[in-house]
C-alpha positions as CSV (number, residue, x, y, z in Angstrom):
1,M,7.3,63.6,5.6
2,L,8.0,64.6,9.1
3,K,7.6,61.0,10.2
4,H,10.1,59.9,7.5
5,F,12.7,62.5,8.7
6,L,12.2,61.4,12.3
7,K,12.8,57.7,11.2
8,L,16.0,58.7,9.5
9,Q,17.1,60.6,12.5
10,W,16.4,57.6,14.8
11,K,18.3,55.2,12.5
12,S,21.2,57.6,12.3
13,F,21.3,57.6,16.1
14,I,21.1,53.8,16.8
15,R,23.4,52.8,13.9
16,A,26.2,55.3,14.7
17,A,29.6,53.9,15.6
18,S,29.4,55.9,18.9
19,F,25.9,54.7,19.8
20,K,26.8,53.7,23.4
21,T,28.5,57.1,24.0
22,N,25.6,58.9,22.5
23,L,23.1,57.0,24.7
24,I,25.1,57.8,27.8
25,F,25.3,61.4,26.7
26,K,21.6,61.7,26.1
27,I,20.8,60.2,29.6
28,F,23.3,62.6,31.2
29,M,21.8,65.6,29.3
30,G,18.3,64.4,30.4
31,F,19.3,64.7,34.0
32,M,20.9,68.1,33.3
33,A,17.7,69.2,31.6
34,L,15.6,68.1,34.6
35,Y,17.9,70.1,36.9
36,F,17.5,73.3,34.9
37,I,13.8,72.8,34.6
38,V,13.4,72.6,38.3
39,M,15.7,75.7,38.7
40,F,13.7,77.7,36.2
41,L,10.4,76.7,37.7
42,A,11.7,77.7,41.2
43,M,12.9,81.1,39.8
44,G,9.6,81.6,37.9
45,V,7.6,81.2,41.1
46,G,10.0,82.8,43.5
47,T,11.3,85.9,41.6
48,F,8.1,87.9,42.1
49,F,8.1,87.4,45.9
50,I,11.9,87.9,46.3
51,I,11.7,91.3,44.6
52,Q,8.6,92.2,46.6
53,D,10.1,91.2,49.9
54,R,13.3,93.2,49.3
55,Q,11.2,96.2,48.2
56,W,13.1,96.7,44.9
57,G,9.9,97.9,43.2
58,D,7.2,96.5,41.0
59,P,8.4,92.9,40.2
60,L,7.3,93.1,36.6
61,R,9.1,96.4,36.0
62,V,12.2,95.1,37.7
63,V,12.3,92.0,35.5
64,N,11.7,94.3,32.5
65,Q,14.6,96.5,33.6
66,F,17.1,93.6,33.3
67,M,15.5,91.9,30.3
68,I,18.0,93.3,27.9
69,Y,20.8,91.6,29.7
70,Y,18.8,88.3,29.9
71,L,18.3,88.4,26.1
72,A,22.0,89.3,25.4
73,A,23.2,86.5,27.7
74,D,20.8,84.0,26.0
75,L,22.2,84.9,22.6
76,A,25.8,84.6,23.8
77,F,25.0,81.2,25.4
78,R,23.3,79.9,22.3
79,Y,26.3,81.0,20.2
80,A,28.7,79.1,22.5
81,V,26.6,75.9,23.0
82,Q,23.6,75.5,20.7
83,K,24.1,73.1,17.7
84,M,23.2,74.4,14.3
85,P,20.2,72.7,12.5
86,I,22.0,72.0,9.2
87,T,24.1,69.0,10.5
88,N,23.2,66.0,8.3
89,I,22.2,67.8,5.1
90,K,24.6,66.1,2.6
91,P,23.2,62.6,2.8
92,L,19.7,64.0,2.3
93,L,20.6,65.9,-0.9
94,Y,21.0,62.6,-2.7
95,L,17.5,61.5,-1.8
96,P,14.2,62.5,-3.5
97,F,13.3,65.3,-1.1
98,K,12.6,68.9,-1.9
99,K,15.1,71.3,-0.5
100,A,12.3,73.3,1.2
101,Q,11.2,70.2,3.1
102,V,14.7,69.5,4.4
103,V,15.3,73.1,5.5
104,R,11.8,73.4,7.1
105,Y,12.5,70.2,9.1
106,S,16.0,71.4,10.2
107,L,14.8,74.8,11.3
108,G,11.7,73.2,13.0
109,K,14.1,71.1,15.1
110,T,15.5,74.3,16.6
111,V,12.1,75.6,17.5
112,V,11.5,72.7,19.9
113,S,15.0,72.7,21.3
114,F,15.6,73.0,25.0
115,F,17.2,76.4,24.5
116,N,13.8,77.7,23.7
117,L,11.6,75.6,25.9
118,A,13.7,76.3,29.0
119,H,12.6,79.9,29.1
120,A,9.0,78.9,29.2
121,F,9.6,77.1,32.5
122,F,10.5,80.6,33.9
123,F,8.0,82.9,32.2
124,I,4.9,80.7,32.4
125,P,5.0,80.4,36.3
126,F,6.0,84.0,36.5
127,S,3.1,85.1,34.4
128,I,0.7,82.9,36.4
129,V,2.0,84.6,39.6
130,L,1.3,88.0,38.0
131,L,-2.3,87.0,37.2
132,L,-2.8,85.7,40.8
133,E,-1.4,88.9,42.2
134,G,-4.0,91.0,40.3
135,Y,-2.2,92.2,37.2
136,S,-4.2,92.8,34.0
137,P,-4.8,89.4,32.3
138,I,-4.7,91.0,28.8
139,G,-1.5,92.9,29.7
140,V,0.2,89.8,31.1
141,I,-0.7,87.7,28.1
142,G,0.6,90.4,25.7
143,W,3.8,90.8,27.8
144,H,4.3,87.0,27.9
145,L,3.8,86.5,24.2
146,G,6.1,89.4,23.3
147,I,8.9,88.3,25.5
148,M,8.7,84.6,24.3
149,A,8.8,85.9,20.7
150,L,12.0,87.7,21.4
151,F,13.7,84.5,22.7
152,Y,12.6,82.7,19.5
153,C,14.1,85.7,17.5
154,N,17.4,84.9,19.3
155,N,17.1,81.4,18.0
156,F,17.0,82.4,14.4
157,L,19.3,85.3,14.8
158,N,21.9,82.9,16.2
159,I,21.4,80.6,13.2
160,L,21.9,83.5,10.7
161,L,25.0,84.9,12.5
162,N,26.5,81.7,13.8
163,N,29.6,81.9,11.6
164,T,30.0,85.7,11.9
165,D,32.5,86.2,14.7
166,S,33.0,89.8,13.5
167,V,29.4,90.7,14.5
168,L,28.6,88.6,17.6
169,I,31.9,89.0,19.5
170,P,31.9,92.8,19.3
171,L,28.3,92.7,20.5
172,A,29.2,90.6,23.4
173,I,32.0,93.0,24.3
174,I,29.6,95.9,24.0
175,F,27.1,94.4,26.3
176,A,29.7,93.4,28.8
177,G,30.9,97.0,28.8
178,L,27.3,98.3,29.2
179,G,26.9,96.0,32.2
180,I,30.1,97.3,33.8
181,S,29.2,100.9,33.1
182,Q,25.8,100.5,34.7
183,Y,27.3,98.7,37.7
184,Y,29.6,101.7,38.4
185,G,27.0,104.3,37.5
186,F,28.5,105.7,34.3
187,F,25.7,104.8,31.9
188,D,22.4,102.9,32.3
189,I,21.1,101.4,29.1
190,T,18.1,100.1,30.9
191,L,16.6,103.6,31.0
192,Y,16.1,103.3,27.3
193,T,15.2,99.6,27.0
194,T,12.8,99.1,30.0
195,P,10.0,101.2,28.4
196,I,10.1,98.8,25.4
197,F,9.4,95.8,27.5
198,D,6.9,97.7,29.7
199,A,5.0,98.5,26.5
200,F,4.2,94.8,26.0
201,Y,2.1,95.0,29.2
202,D,0.9,98.5,29.1
203,L,-0.1,98.3,25.3
204,P,-0.6,94.5,24.7
205,W,-1.0,95.1,20.9
206,M,2.7,96.0,20.8
207,A,3.4,92.3,21.2
208,I,2.6,91.9,17.5
209,I,5.9,93.7,16.7
210,P,8.3,90.9,18.0
211,W,6.1,88.3,16.3
212,V,6.5,90.1,13.0
213,L,10.2,90.3,13.6
214,L,10.2,86.5,14.4
215,V,8.5,85.6,11.2
216,S,10.9,87.8,9.2
217,L,13.9,86.2,10.8
218,Y,12.5,82.7,10.1
219,A,11.9,83.6,6.5
220,A,15.5,85.0,6.2
221,A,17.0,81.8,7.7
222,F,14.8,79.6,5.5
223,S,15.8,81.6,2.4
224,Y,19.5,81.6,3.3
225,F,19.8,77.8,3.9
226,K,17.6,77.0,0.9
227,K,19.8,79.2,-1.4
228,Y,23.1,77.7,-0.3
229,M,22.0,74.1,0.1
230,F,23.8,72.4,-2.8
231,L,26.9,70.3,-2.9
232,D,29.0,71.9,-5.6
233,A,29.3,75.2,-3.8
234,G,27.0,75.8,-0.8
235,L,28.3,72.9,1.3
236,A,31.7,72.5,-0.4
237,Q,34.8,73.4,1.4
238,K,36.0,77.0,0.9
239,H,39.5,77.5,-0.3
240,A,41.5,80.6,0.5
241,I,44.8,82.0,-0.8
242,A,47.6,80.4,1.1
243,K,50.0,82.6,3.0
244,T,53.5,81.8,3.9
245,E,54.3,81.9,7.7
246,D,57.7,80.6,8.6
247,Y,58.1,81.3,12.3
248,T,61.8,80.7,11.9
249,W,62.4,82.0,15.4
250,L,61.0,78.6,16.7
251,D,63.7,76.6,14.8
252,R,66.1,77.0,17.8
253,F,63.8,74.6,19.8
254,G,64.3,71.6,17.5
255,N,61.5,69.1,17.2
256,L,59.5,71.0,19.8
257,G,59.7,74.1,17.6
258,I,58.3,72.2,14.6
259,F,55.2,71.1,16.5
260,L,54.7,74.5,18.0
261,K,54.8,76.0,14.4
262,N,52.1,73.5,13.3
263,D,49.9,74.4,16.4
264,I,50.2,78.2,15.8
265,K,49.4,77.8,12.1
266,L,46.4,75.6,13.0
267,I,45.0,78.1,15.4
268,R,45.5,81.0,13.0
269,R,44.1,79.4,9.8
270,N,41.0,77.4,10.9
271,K,37.6,78.5,12.0
272,R,37.1,76.0,14.7
273,S,40.4,76.7,16.5
274,K,39.9,80.5,16.1
275,T,36.4,80.2,17.8
276,T,37.9,78.1,20.6
277,V,40.6,80.6,21.3
278,L,38.1,83.5,21.2
279,T,35.9,81.6,23.6
280,S,38.8,81.1,26.0
281,I,39.0,84.9,26.2
282,F,35.6,85.1,27.8
283,F,36.9,83.0,30.7
284,L,38.8,86.1,31.8
285,F,35.5,87.8,32.7
286,Y,34.3,84.8,34.8
287,G,35.8,86.3,38.0
288,L,33.4,89.3,37.9
289,L,30.8,86.9,39.3
290,F,33.0,86.1,42.3
291,F,35.0,89.3,43.1
292,T,32.3,91.9,42.6
293,G,29.8,90.3,45.0
294,A,27.3,90.0,42.1
295,V,26.3,86.5,43.2
296,E,25.9,86.1,47.0
297,S,26.4,82.3,46.9
298,Y,29.9,82.9,45.5
299,D,31.1,85.0,48.4
300,G,32.8,82.1,50.2
301,P,36.6,82.1,50.3
302,V,36.9,78.7,48.6
303,W,35.1,80.0,45.5
304,K,38.0,82.5,44.8
305,I,40.3,79.6,44.0
306,F,37.5,78.2,41.7
307,A,37.4,81.5,39.9
308,G,41.2,81.6,39.7
309,I,41.3,78.2,38.0
310,F,38.8,79.3,35.4
311,I,40.2,82.8,34.7
312,S,43.7,81.5,34.0
313,G,42.6,78.2,32.4
314,G,40.4,79.3,29.6
315,F,42.7,78.0,26.8
316,L,43.5,74.9,28.8
317,F,39.8,73.9,29.1
318,T,38.7,74.9,25.6
319,F,41.7,73.9,23.5
320,G,43.7,71.6,25.7
321,Q,40.8,69.1,26.3
322,F,40.7,68.2,22.6
323,V,44.3,67.1,22.2
324,P,44.9,65.2,19.9
325,S,41.6,65.7,18.2
326,W,42.9,68.9,16.7
327,D,45.3,66.9,14.6
328,S,42.7,64.2,13.6
329,S,42.7,65.1,9.9
330,Y,46.4,64.2,9.6
331,Y,46.9,62.0,12.7
332,P,47.3,58.8,10.8
333,L,50.1,60.4,8.7
334,M,51.8,61.6,11.9
335,M,51.7,58.2,13.4
336,S,53.4,56.7,10.3
337,Q,56.4,59.0,10.8
338,N,59.3,58.7,13.1
339,I,57.8,61.0,15.7
340,K,58.1,60.5,19.4
341,Y,55.0,60.9,21.5
342,K,57.0,62.7,24.1
343,D,57.9,65.5,21.6
344,Y,54.3,65.7,20.4
345,L,52.9,66.0,23.9
346,N,55.7,68.4,25.0
347,S,54.7,70.9,22.3
348,K,51.0,70.8,23.4
349,W,52.1,71.2,27.0
350,Y,54.2,74.3,26.3
351,L,51.4,75.8,24.2
352,I,49.0,75.4,27.2
353,I,51.7,76.9,29.6
354,I,52.3,79.9,27.4
355,A,48.5,80.5,27.0
356,T,48.0,80.2,30.7
357,L,50.8,82.8,31.4
358,I,49.2,85.2,28.9
359,S,45.7,84.8,30.5
360,T,47.3,85.5,33.9
361,I,48.8,88.7,32.7
362,L,45.6,89.8,30.9
363,A,43.8,89.1,34.2
364,S,45.9,91.7,36.1
365,P,43.0,94.2,36.2
366,Y,41.6,92.0,39.0
367,L,44.1,93.9,41.2
368,Y,41.3,96.5,41.3
369,F,39.5,94.2,43.6
370,G,42.5,93.8,45.9
371,W,45.6,91.6,46.1
372,D,43.6,88.7,47.5
373,A,41.6,88.5,44.2
374,Y,44.6,88.5,42.0
375,L,46.5,86.2,44.3
376,A,43.7,83.6,43.7
377,V,44.3,84.0,39.9
378,L,48.1,83.6,40.3
379,V,47.6,80.5,42.5
380,G,45.0,79.1,40.1
381,A,47.5,79.6,37.2
382,V,50.3,77.7,39.0
383,Y,47.9,74.8,39.7
384,N,46.7,74.8,36.1
385,M,50.3,74.7,34.8
386,G,51.5,72.2,37.3
387,V,48.5,69.8,37.5
388,N,45.6,70.5,35.1
389,S,47.9,70.7,32.1
390,Y,48.8,67.1,32.6
391,L,45.2,66.1,33.3
392,V,43.9,67.6,30.0
393,L,46.6,65.8,28.0
394,W,45.9,62.6,29.8
395,G,42.1,62.9,29.2
396,G,42.8,63.7,25.6
397,A,43.9,60.1,25.0
398,Y,40.4,59.0,25.7
399,I,38.6,61.6,23.5
400,K,38.5,60.1,20.1
401,T,36.4,62.7,18.3
402,P,37.7,63.9,14.9
403,I,37.4,67.7,14.5
404,D,36.5,69.3,11.2
405,L,38.8,72.4,11.3
406,T,36.9,74.0,8.4
407,S,33.7,74.1,10.3
408,N,32.7,76.5,13.1
409,K,31.1,74.0,15.4
410,K,30.8,74.8,19.1
411,A,33.9,75.5,21.0
412,F,32.9,73.1,23.8
413,G,33.0,70.2,21.4
414,D,30.5,67.6,20.1
415,K,28.7,65.0,22.0
416,Q,31.1,62.2,20.9
417,S,33.7,63.9,23.1
418,F,31.8,62.8,26.2
419,N,32.8,59.6,28.0
420,L,32.9,58.5,31.6
421,K,36.7,58.6,31.8
422,T,36.9,62.2,30.7
423,M,34.0,63.1,33.0
424,L,35.8,61.6,36.0
425,M,39.0,63.5,35.1
426,T,37.1,66.8,35.5
427,I,36.9,66.1,39.3
428,P,40.5,66.7,40.1
429,K,40.7,69.7,37.7
430,L,38.0,71.6,39.6
431,L,37.4,70.0,43.0
432,L,40.9,69.0,44.1
433,P,42.3,72.6,44.3
434,L,39.1,73.6,46.3
435,A,39.7,70.7,48.7
436,I,43.4,71.6,49.1
437,Y,42.7,75.2,49.7
438,S,40.0,74.3,52.2
439,L,42.4,72.3,54.3
440,G,44.9,75.2,54.6
441,H,42.2,77.9,55.0
442,Y,40.1,76.2,57.7
443,L,42.9,74.4,59.6
444,I,45.5,77.2,59.5
445,N,44.6,80.5,57.7
446,P,43.8,81.7,54.2
447,T,47.4,82.3,53.3
448,A,48.2,78.7,54.1
449,G,45.4,77.6,51.7
450,Y,47.0,79.6,48.8
451,I,50.4,78.2,49.7
452,L,49.2,74.6,49.6
453,V,47.5,75.0,46.2
454,A,50.6,76.7,44.8
455,L,52.9,74.0,46.2
456,T,50.8,71.3,44.5
457,G,51.3,73.1,41.2
458,V,55.0,73.4,41.9
459,A,55.2,69.7,42.8
460,G,53.6,69.0,39.4
461,F,56.5,70.7,37.7
462,A,59.0,68.7,39.8
463,F,57.5,65.4,38.7
464,K,57.0,66.4,35.0
465,N,59.2,63.6,33.5
466,I,57.5,60.9,35.6
467,V,54.0,62.1,34.8
468,F,54.8,62.5,31.1
469,K,56.1,58.8,30.9
470,Q,52.7,57.7,32.2
471,I,50.8,59.9,29.8
472,E,52.9,58.6,26.9
473,K,52.1,55.0,27.9
474,V,48.3,55.8,27.8
475,Y,48.6,57.4,24.3
476,K,50.5,54.4,23.0
477,K,47.9,52.0,24.5
478,E,45.1,54.0,22.9
479,K,46.9,54.7,19.6
480,Y,45.1,52.2,17.3
481,K,41.7,52.9,18.9
482,T,42.2,56.5,18.2
483,L,43.3,55.9,14.6
484,L,40.2,53.8,14.0
485,A,37.9,56.4,15.6
486,Y,39.3,59.1,13.3
487,K,38.3,57.1,10.3
488,Q,34.7,57.1,11.4
489,T,32.5,59.8,9.9
490,S,29.2,59.1,11.8
């Protein structure tokens, strides 16, 4: 049966309309996987000796101290990126397979995913180093098995809670708050969690507990998907009571107001767009890696602009990059109406500008780290509004992936969204402002670097009409390819 499922998976891959894009994406992801494997291996071997050389304490105890944050970060990363197992269930329900077989195969795919195997490339070398350094073999084995079971628990916990924003988002906020409170010495949660991880080494039999938890979570996930895996209700679209939202205050803006109304309603009423907006909020915390000195390699002056671009551009990168895919369900109808591309693109542009301004205001607490830190955010916001806002709209013309607004797929999009043109367009979004700042910083002074980046953004505003004409031409050129792509379901 497993062989049969694998055959169907392979046929689905090679017969898909986006086969070439999928193949390029797989190759690209293969190189990314190799990179992370090498990084995890290096960390697994080197962590013990780094901790020992810096005299932070017993390396095993130090790793256990921060294990709670490692697990929390892993769960948050899975929630944002990991694809759910039940992706191609509907076609299988018409075939003579037992539901239990289909669910077992789908859950089994997640077990061998890179999100689980990547941790082994850190913990296996680290455990081997512990054994070579004279730690108890039974204790190390118990500790290793207990920790790996917890990461697999994360796997099934993410599956069960994937559509429950009301649970996972507050948990992420709580852990972020705990990390900040520990950093400033208010409250240290590791005093209570470290003994739990230490127990896996000191009392190896305790490793049985996370494995029992793992089996329980697997059984819960299996039962849940088997129970709701039927077409007439479990996989059917849910219908909610409609609410009237007029937004009459936007009528004063004419056609622009009409499009803005549609975008605001789209964001408020659909799972996918809500998840994307919530994900963009987490970009506000990205600067903590740069301005707190938490990561030594980010201490360079150029990285502050990089942080400023991300902090103010969360909505731009998560929502803006999928224009016009957000409207894919009714895009053919729009194109049959007397609608100007300029008005349509203008509404998206203003939405990005407004969101960037809001992010910049919400980032004002970075003033705590000094005017230099918040100045990087302000300059990054000007560049995002004056340059990157055009680039994401331009790149959207080449992203021809229909978006199911009723699903809660990952905020960073699906693999069909990947192509070489959009990949190349990420270079000026991220690297160009760094290069501009570097010229001013190293040739004159840091203030000149900020001024050059800001002036580039201002110049973007000055040439808006010219740039929009070029973007409009691209959209018109790609119009029929986009319409055809939105009809594809595979």
